[in-house]
C-alpha positions as CSV (number, residue, x, y, z in Angstrom):
1,M,-10.2,-6.2,26.3
2,T,-13.7,-5.0,25.3
3,N,-16.4,-7.7,25.5
4,Y,-17.9,-7.3,22.1
5,T,-21.5,-8.1,21.4
6,K,-22.6,-10.8,18.9
7,L,-25.2,-9.6,16.3
8,T,-28.7,-10.6,17.1
9,P,-31.7,-11.0,14.7
10,A,-33.0,-7.7,15.9
11,I,-29.9,-6.0,15.0
12,I,-29.8,-7.6,11.5
13,I,-33.3,-6.4,11.0
14,A,-32.2,-2.8,12.1
15,L,-29.3,-2.8,9.5
16,Q,-31.6,-3.9,6.8
17,H,-33.9,-1.0,7.6
18,I,-30.9,1.4,7.1
19,V,-29.3,0.0,3.9
20,G,-32.1,-2.3,2.5
21,E,-32.3,-6.0,2.7
22,N,-30.3,-6.8,-0.3
23,N,-27.3,-5.0,1.1
24,V,-27.1,-6.9,4.3
25,L,-25.5,-10.4,3.7
26,V,-25.4,-13.2,6.1
27,D,-25.2,-16.3,3.8
28,T,-22.2,-18.5,4.2
29,Q,-20.7,-17.7,0.8
30,S,-20.7,-14.0,1.1
31,L,-19.3,-14.1,4.6
32,A,-16.3,-16.2,3.4
33,A,-15.7,-13.9,0.4
34,Y,-15.1,-11.0,2.8
35,S,-13.1,-13.1,5.3
36,R,-10.0,-12.6,3.6
37,D,-7.5,-10.0,1.9
38,E,-4.2,-10.3,0.1
39,T,-2.4,-11.1,3.3
40,E,-0.9,-14.6,3.4
41,D,-3.5,-17.4,4.2
42,L,-5.5,-15.5,7.1
43,M,-9.2,-15.8,7.2
44,Y,-11.7,-14.2,9.9
45,L,-15.4,-14.6,9.3
46,P,-17.5,-11.6,9.8
47,E,-21.1,-12.0,11.2
48,V,-22.5,-9.8,8.6
49,V,-21.6,-7.8,5.6
50,V,-23.2,-4.4,5.2
51,K,-23.0,-2.3,2.0
52,P,-24.0,1.4,2.7
53,T,-24.2,4.1,0.1
54,T,-24.6,7.4,1.9
55,P,-22.8,9.0,4.9
56,K,-26.0,9.0,6.8
57,E,-26.4,5.3,6.4
58,I,-22.8,4.7,7.7
59,A,-23.6,7.1,10.6
60,D,-26.7,5.2,11.6
61,I,-24.8,1.9,11.4
62,L,-22.1,3.2,13.5
63,K,-24.6,4.5,16.0
64,I,-26.1,1.1,16.6
65,A,-22.6,-0.6,16.8
66,N,-21.3,2.1,19.3
67,K,-24.3,1.7,21.4
68,E,-24.5,-2.1,21.3
69,L,-20.6,-2.6,21.3
70,I,-20.4,-4.5,18.0
71,T,-17.1,-4.4,16.1
72,V,-17.1,-2.7,12.6
73,T,-14.3,-3.5,10.1
74,P,-14.3,-1.1,7.1
75,R,-13.4,-2.7,3.9
76,G,-12.3,-1.4,0.5
77,A,-11.3,-3.7,-2.4
78,G,-9.6,-6.3,0.0
79,T,-6.2,-5.8,-1.7
80,G,-4.3,-5.1,1.6
81,L,-1.2,-6.9,2.6
82,S,-1.3,-6.4,6.4
83,G,-4.6,-7.8,7.4
84,G,-6.1,-4.4,8.0
85,A,-9.6,-5.4,6.4
86,L,-9.9,-8.6,8.4
87,P,-12.7,-8.7,11.0
88,V,-10.6,-10.4,13.7
89,F,-13.6,-10.0,16.2
90,G,-16.3,-11.0,13.7
91,G,-19.1,-8.4,13.9
92,I,-19.8,-6.1,10.9
93,I,-17.9,-5.8,7.7
94,L,-18.6,-2.3,6.3
95,S,-18.0,-2.5,2.6
96,M,-17.4,0.6,0.8
97,E,-17.8,-1.0,-2.6
98,R,-21.0,1.1,-3.4
99,F,-19.4,4.4,-2.6
100,N,-17.9,4.3,-6.2
101,K,-18.6,7.8,-7.8
102,I,-16.3,10.5,-9.1
103,L,-18.2,13.4,-7.8
104,H,-16.4,16.3,-9.4
105,I,-13.2,17.1,-11.3
106,D,-12.3,20.7,-10.8
107,E,-10.1,21.6,-13.7
108,R,-9.8,25.3,-12.6
109,N,-8.3,24.5,-9.1
110,L,-6.7,21.1,-10.3
111,Q,-8.8,19.3,-7.6
112,A,-11.2,16.3,-7.5
113,T,-13.9,15.1,-5.1
114,V,-14.3,11.3,-5.2
115,E,-15.9,8.6,-3.0
116,P,-13.7,6.1,-1.3
117,G,-14.9,3.1,-3.5
118,V,-13.4,4.4,-6.8
119,I,-10.7,2.4,-8.2
120,N,-7.5,4.0,-8.3
121,E,-6.8,3.2,-12.2
122,V,-10.3,4.3,-13.1
123,F,-9.9,7.6,-11.4
124,Q,-6.4,8.2,-13.0
125,N,-7.8,7.5,-16.4
126,A,-10.8,9.8,-15.7
127,V,-8.5,12.8,-14.9
128,K,-5.8,12.0,-17.7
129,E,-8.8,12.6,-20.1
130,K,-8.7,16.1,-18.9
131,G,-5.1,16.5,-19.2
132,L,-4.6,16.0,-15.4
133,F,-2.6,13.4,-13.2
134,Y,-3.0,11.7,-10.0
135,P,0.4,10.2,-9.3
136,P,0.0,7.5,-6.4
137,D,0.0,4.2,-8.3
138,P,0.2,1.1,-6.2
139,A,0.8,-2.1,-7.8
140,S,-2.8,-3.2,-7.4
141,K,-4.0,0.2,-9.1
142,G,-6.4,-1.8,-11.3
143,S,-8.4,-3.1,-8.5
144,C,-7.5,-1.1,-5.3
145,F,-10.0,1.6,-3.9
146,L,-8.8,5.1,-3.2
147,G,-10.2,4.7,0.3
148,G,-7.9,2.0,1.0
149,N,-5.0,4.0,-0.5
150,V,-5.9,6.8,2.1
151,A,-6.2,4.3,5.0
152,E,-2.7,2.9,4.2
153,S,-1.1,6.2,2.8
154,S,-0.4,3.9,-0.3
155,G,2.7,4.7,-2.7
156,G,3.6,3.1,-5.8
157,P,6.5,3.6,-8.4
158,K,5.6,7.2,-9.2
159,C,6.0,8.2,-5.5
160,V,9.8,8.7,-5.8
161,K,9.2,11.9,-7.7
162,Y,5.5,12.7,-6.9
163,G,5.0,11.7,-3.2
164,T,2.6,9.1,-1.7
165,T,-1.1,9.4,-1.1
166,K,-0.8,11.6,1.9
167,D,0.9,14.4,-0.4
168,Y,-2.5,14.6,-2.5
169,I,-5.1,14.5,0.2
170,L,-6.5,18.0,0.8
171,N,-9.7,17.3,2.7
172,L,-11.6,14.3,4.0
173,E,-15.4,13.8,4.9
174,V,-15.2,11.4,7.8
175,V,-17.9,9.6,9.7
176,L,-16.7,9.1,13.4
177,P,-17.2,5.7,15.2
178,T,-19.8,7.5,17.5
179,G,-21.9,8.6,14.4
180,E,-20.9,12.2,14.0
181,L,-19.8,13.5,10.5
182,I,-16.9,16.0,10.2
183,Y,-14.6,17.4,7.6
184,T,-10.9,17.1,8.5
185,G,-9.6,20.2,6.8
186,A,-10.1,22.6,3.8
187,N,-10.0,22.4,0.1
188,T,-6.8,24.6,-0.1
189,L,-3.2,24.0,-0.9
190,K,-2.3,25.7,2.3
191,N,-4.0,25.2,5.7
192,A,-2.6,26.4,9.2
193,T,-5.8,26.2,10.9
194,G,-5.9,23.9,14.0
195,Y,-4.5,20.4,14.3
196,N,-3.9,18.5,10.9
197,L,-6.7,15.9,11.3
198,T,-6.4,15.2,7.6
199,Q,-3.0,13.8,7.8
200,L,-4.0,12.1,11.0
201,M,-6.6,10.2,9.3
202,V,-4.4,9.4,6.2
203,G,-2.7,6.1,7.2
204,S,-4.7,5.5,10.2
205,E,-6.0,2.2,8.5
206,G,-9.7,2.6,9.3
207,T,-9.2,2.8,12.9
208,L,-10.3,6.3,13.6
209,G,-13.1,6.9,11.2
210,I,-14.9,6.1,8.0
211,V,-13.8,8.2,5.0
212,T,-16.9,9.0,2.8
213,K,-15.4,11.7,0.5
214,I,-11.8,12.5,-0.5
215,I,-10.7,15.8,-1.9
216,V,-7.5,15.4,-3.8
217,K,-5.0,17.7,-5.4
218,L,-4.1,17.0,-9.1
219,L,-1.2,17.9,-11.4
220,P,-0.9,18.6,-15.2
221,H,-0.3,15.3,-16.8
222,P,3.4,15.0,-18.3
223,A,3.4,14.7,-21.9
224,Y,6.2,12.0,-22.3
225,N,8.0,9.3,-20.4
226,L,10.8,7.1,-21.3
227,L,11.7,3.8,-19.7
228,M,14.8,1.6,-19.6
229,L,15.7,-1.7,-17.9
230,V,19.2,-1.9,-16.5
231,P,20.6,-5.5,-15.8
232,F,23.3,-5.7,-13.0
233,R,25.6,-8.5,-12.4
234,N,26.0,-7.6,-8.8
235,L,23.0,-7.0,-6.5
236,D,24.9,-4.6,-4.3
237,Q,25.9,-2.4,-7.1
238,A,22.3,-2.2,-8.4
239,C,21.5,-0.8,-4.7
240,Q,24.4,1.5,-4.9
241,A,23.4,2.9,-8.3
242,V,20.1,4.1,-6.9
243,S,21.4,6.9,-4.6
244,Q,24.2,7.7,-6.9
245,T,21.5,8.6,-9.5
246,F,20.0,11.2,-7.2
247,R,23.3,12.4,-6.1
248,A,24.2,13.1,-9.8
249,G,21.3,15.4,-10.0
250,F,18.5,13.1,-11.5
251,T,15.1,12.6,-10.3
252,P,13.4,9.7,-12.2
253,S,9.7,9.4,-12.0
254,A,10.1,5.8,-11.2
255,M,13.2,3.8,-10.1
256,E,12.3,-0.1,-9.4
257,L,14.6,-2.9,-8.0
258,M,13.9,-6.3,-9.2
259,E,16.2,-9.2,-7.8
260,R,16.8,-12.0,-10.3
261,D,14.2,-14.5,-8.9
262,A,11.5,-12.0,-8.8
263,L,11.8,-11.2,-12.6
264,L,12.2,-14.9,-13.5
265,W,9.2,-15.9,-11.5
266,V,7.0,-13.1,-12.9
267,S,8.2,-13.5,-16.5
268,K,7.1,-17.2,-16.3
269,Y,3.8,-16.3,-14.3
270,V,2.6,-13.8,-17.1
271,E,4.2,-15.8,-19.9
272,S,6.3,-12.8,-20.9
273,H,9.5,-13.1,-23.2
274,V,10.2,-9.5,-23.3
275,I,13.5,-9.8,-21.2
276,K,16.2,-12.6,-21.5
277,I,17.7,-12.8,-18.2
278,E,21.5,-13.9,-18.7
279,D,22.9,-16.4,-16.1
280,D,25.2,-13.8,-14.6
281,I,22.5,-11.2,-13.7
282,E,21.7,-10.8,-10.1
283,A,19.1,-7.7,-10.3
284,H,17.5,-5.2,-12.6
285,L,16.7,-1.5,-12.3
286,L,13.5,-0.2,-14.0
287,I,14.2,3.6,-14.4
288,E,11.6,5.9,-15.9
289,V,11.7,9.8,-16.6
290,D,8.9,12.0,-17.6
291,G,8.2,15.5,-18.5
292,N,6.9,17.8,-21.2
293,D,10.1,18.2,-23.5
294,V,11.0,14.9,-25.0
295,E,14.5,16.1,-26.2
296,V,15.3,16.9,-22.4
297,L,14.2,13.6,-21.4
298,M,16.2,11.8,-24.1
299,K,19.3,13.7,-22.8
300,E,18.5,12.8,-19.2
301,M,17.9,9.2,-20.0
302,E,21.2,9.0,-21.9
303,A,23.0,10.7,-18.9
304,I,21.7,8.0,-16.6
305,A,22.4,5.3,-18.8
306,E,26.1,6.6,-19.0
307,L,26.2,6.8,-15.2
308,M,24.9,3.1,-15.0
309,T,28.0,2.0,-17.2
310,K,30.2,2.8,-14.2
311,Y,28.9,-0.4,-12.6
312,N,29.1,-4.1,-13.8
313,I,26.0,-4.1,-16.1
314,A,24.9,-6.0,-19.3
315,D,23.2,-4.4,-22.1
316,I,20.7,-1.8,-21.2
317,L,17.1,-2.3,-22.7
318,F,15.5,1.0,-23.8
319,A,11.7,0.5,-24.4
320,E,11.0,1.4,-27.9
321,S,7.2,1.4,-27.9
322,E,4.2,2.0,-25.7
323,A,3.6,-1.6,-25.8
324,Q,7.0,-2.6,-24.7
325,K,6.7,-0.1,-21.7
326,Q,3.5,-1.7,-20.8
327,E,5.1,-5.1,-20.8
328,L,7.9,-4.1,-18.7
329,W,5.4,-2.4,-16.1
330,K,3.3,-5.5,-16.2
331,L,6.3,-7.6,-15.1
332,R,7.1,-5.1,-12.3
333,R,3.5,-4.8,-10.9
334,R,2.7,-8.4,-10.9
335,I,5.8,-9.7,-9.1
336,N,4.0,-9.9,-5.8
337,E,1.2,-12.4,-7.2
338,A,3.9,-14.2,-9.0
339,V,6.1,-14.9,-6.0
340,K,3.0,-15.8,-4.0
341,S,2.0,-18.3,-6.6
342,N,5.4,-19.8,-6.8
343,A,6.2,-20.4,-3.1
344,I,4.9,-20.2,0.4
345,S,6.2,-16.7,1.6
346,K,5.7,-13.9,4.0
347,E,6.2,-10.1,2.6
348,Q,7.8,-7.3,4.7
349,D,7.4,-3.7,3.8
350,T,10.8,-2.4,4.7
351,V,12.0,1.3,4.1
352,V,15.2,2.9,4.7
353,P,17.0,6.1,3.6
354,R,17.8,5.2,-0.1
355,A,21.7,5.5,0.5
356,E,21.3,2.7,3.0
357,L,19.8,0.2,0.5
358,P,23.0,-1.7,0.0
359,A,23.4,-2.2,3.8
360,L,19.7,-3.2,4.0
361,V,19.8,-5.8,1.3
362,K,23.3,-7.2,2.6
363,G,21.9,-7.4,6.1
364,I,18.6,-9.2,5.0
365,K,20.7,-11.7,3.1
366,Q,22.8,-12.4,6.2
367,I,19.7,-12.9,8.3
368,G,18.4,-15.2,5.6
369,K,21.7,-17.3,5.9
370,N,21.4,-17.2,9.7
371,Y,18.0,-18.4,9.8
372,H,18.2,-20.7,6.7
373,F,15.7,-19.0,4.5
374,K,15.8,-17.5,1.1
375,S,14.5,-13.9,0.4
376,V,13.4,-12.2,-2.9
377,C,13.9,-8.4,-2.8
378,Y,11.9,-5.9,-5.3
379,G,10.1,-2.6,-4.9
380,H,10.5,1.2,-4.9
381,A,14.3,1.5,-4.6
382,G,14.1,5.3,-5.6
383,D,12.5,6.0,-2.2
384,G,14.2,3.3,-0.3
385,N,11.0,1.4,0.1
386,L,11.8,-2.4,-0.5
387,H,9.5,-5.5,-0.4
388,I,11.0,-8.5,1.0
389,R,9.6,-11.8,0.3
390,I,10.8,-14.4,2.7
391,I,10.5,-17.8,1.2
392,K,9.5,-20.7,3.5
393,G,11.6,-23.4,1.4
394,E,12.9,-26.0,3.7
395,L,11.7,-24.4,7.0
396,T,9.3,-26.5,9.0
397,D,5.8,-25.6,9.7
398,Q,6.6,-25.0,13.3
399,Q,9.5,-22.6,12.4
400,W,7.4,-20.8,9.7
401,E,4.5,-20.2,12.1
402,G,6.3,-19.7,15.4
403,D,8.8,-17.5,17.2
404,Y,11.7,-18.8,14.9
405,I,10.5,-16.9,11.9
406,K,9.3,-13.9,14.0
407,K,12.8,-13.5,15.6
408,A,14.2,-13.3,12.0
409,I,11.6,-10.7,11.1
410,S,12.5,-8.7,14.2
411,E,16.0,-8.6,13.2
412,I,15.1,-7.3,9.8
413,F,13.2,-4.6,11.3
414,I,15.8,-3.9,14.0
415,L,18.2,-3.4,11.0
416,C,15.8,-1.1,9.4
417,K,15.7,0.9,12.5
418,Q,19.3,1.1,13.0
419,L,19.6,2.4,9.3
420,G,17.2,5.2,9.9
421,G,14.2,3.6,8.6
422,T,11.1,1.9,9.7
423,I,8.9,-1.1,9.4
424,S,6.4,-0.2,6.9
425,G,6.6,2.3,3.9
426,E,3.2,1.8,2.3
427,H,1.4,-1.5,3.5
428,G,0.5,-0.5,7.0
429,I,0.8,-2.3,10.3
430,G,-2.7,-3.7,10.3
431,L,-2.8,-7.2,12.0
432,I,0.5,-8.8,11.2
433,Q,3.0,-6.2,12.1
434,Q,1.6,-4.8,15.3
435,E,4.0,-6.9,17.5
436,Y,6.9,-5.1,16.1
437,M,5.7,-1.6,16.8
438,S,8.0,-1.3,19.9
439,I,11.0,-1.7,17.7
440,V,10.4,1.7,16.1
441,F,8.3,3.5,18.8
442,S,9.0,4.2,22.5
443,E,6.6,3.4,25.1
444,K,5.4,6.9,25.4
445,A,5.0,7.3,21.6
446,L,2.8,4.3,21.5
447,S,0.8,5.6,24.5
448,I,0.1,8.8,22.7
449,Q,-1.2,6.9,19.6
450,K,-3.3,4.7,21.7
451,E,-4.9,7.7,23.5
452,I,-5.6,9.3,20.0
453,K,-7.5,6.2,19.2
454,K,-9.6,6.5,22.5
455,V,-10.5,10.0,21.7
456,F,-12.0,9.1,18.2
457,D,-13.3,5.6,19.2
458,P,-14.0,5.6,23.0
459,N,-15.7,2.1,23.0
460,G,-13.0,0.6,20.6
461,I,-15.4,-0.6,18.0
462,L,-13.7,0.4,14.7
463,N,-11.3,-2.1,13.2
464,P,-10.3,-3.3,16.6
465,G,-7.1,-5.4,16.8
466,K,-5.1,-3.5,14.3
467,I,-2.0,-1.5,14.7
468,F,-1.8,-1.8,18.5
469,G,-3.6,-5.0,19.1
């Protein structure tokens, strides 16, 4: 393991010369504010927080860090759920919050160039004003940064039809851990020139370089969308209905599963009364279709609703207004924080081929029985990506923090692997999932990835302790 260097007063002064004294924070309150993300109750204090605003400033910071063997942890908005932005070895937090400009929206080529500190929803709204569409829409879209989305290859409800972040990144400007600046590709829809460094960087969780510019692909914005909520009396049937919808020839723009407790807790949390949940309902599917011909969409929605009647369902709720749509989407997007506020829990970001969802959920419930915990399932059922909240309940602190619960999580991930899936769909590996990587990768595959890390970051200074430990 690398013996990292602690920061000295001389290094602090050098950082101040690069970015200005006001953008180098060492006070206790600031360090504490940057010591957490949204991952459980983890906390790691950095030694300093640095807020650059140009690629050159980042390059100069990294040259010092690489020479002195000081760890650098890049940080976006701090909304991550895998501990990817936590400074586990102290060192420098490199905050990207001042990289917050939309540099250019190219309407002719349906592209945009943005800095990594732009908030996802701010960017979506800016391109929508020009009739354009950027589909990736994580639940935290109102606060998460595009740079963090790139780091995790984030998804969201719209990804079932439109794809994840990786499908919209054309090119990246990146500062390497050794201080050099590169572009990873080209601003073109096709590129067969050399290795695909762009896609290597997407999802690399800030371990290979610091992204300073993002060139994204845009789409024309669909003119209409329709939304319905389907209540199921049986959770297994709700899961079955997902793949059946696609096999019947439909491609919803979103298809979200919400287990009973998730919807109950979030309705109470946001004080919403839009849904009355009957006692015999076990799960809901939130289904959206979008496009440019409202009559076609109406027929598609009616056909999907007719398909749902083959299952044991209650009355379908069709959103009748934009306000009702927003209320339903608010419930879905705020489940995570609602569950966290309701109970001590751990979230697992499982993903399997969508036809295997019934087997996944059934297996998770059985593992819960075996290990005496309750679980709440919700998420992007349309692309097989379910978030599993394991509730501590009556488990002891020793069971919750030790090998007992880790063994249960391992069994969930082994099940995912057996069903043709993997252990993270959009949250990344970060700090908390790295011990499970051997479940899905062979020793050789892990070795190749570690060697790639060494090529980019020979001294191991950039976001150490993530993905591989």
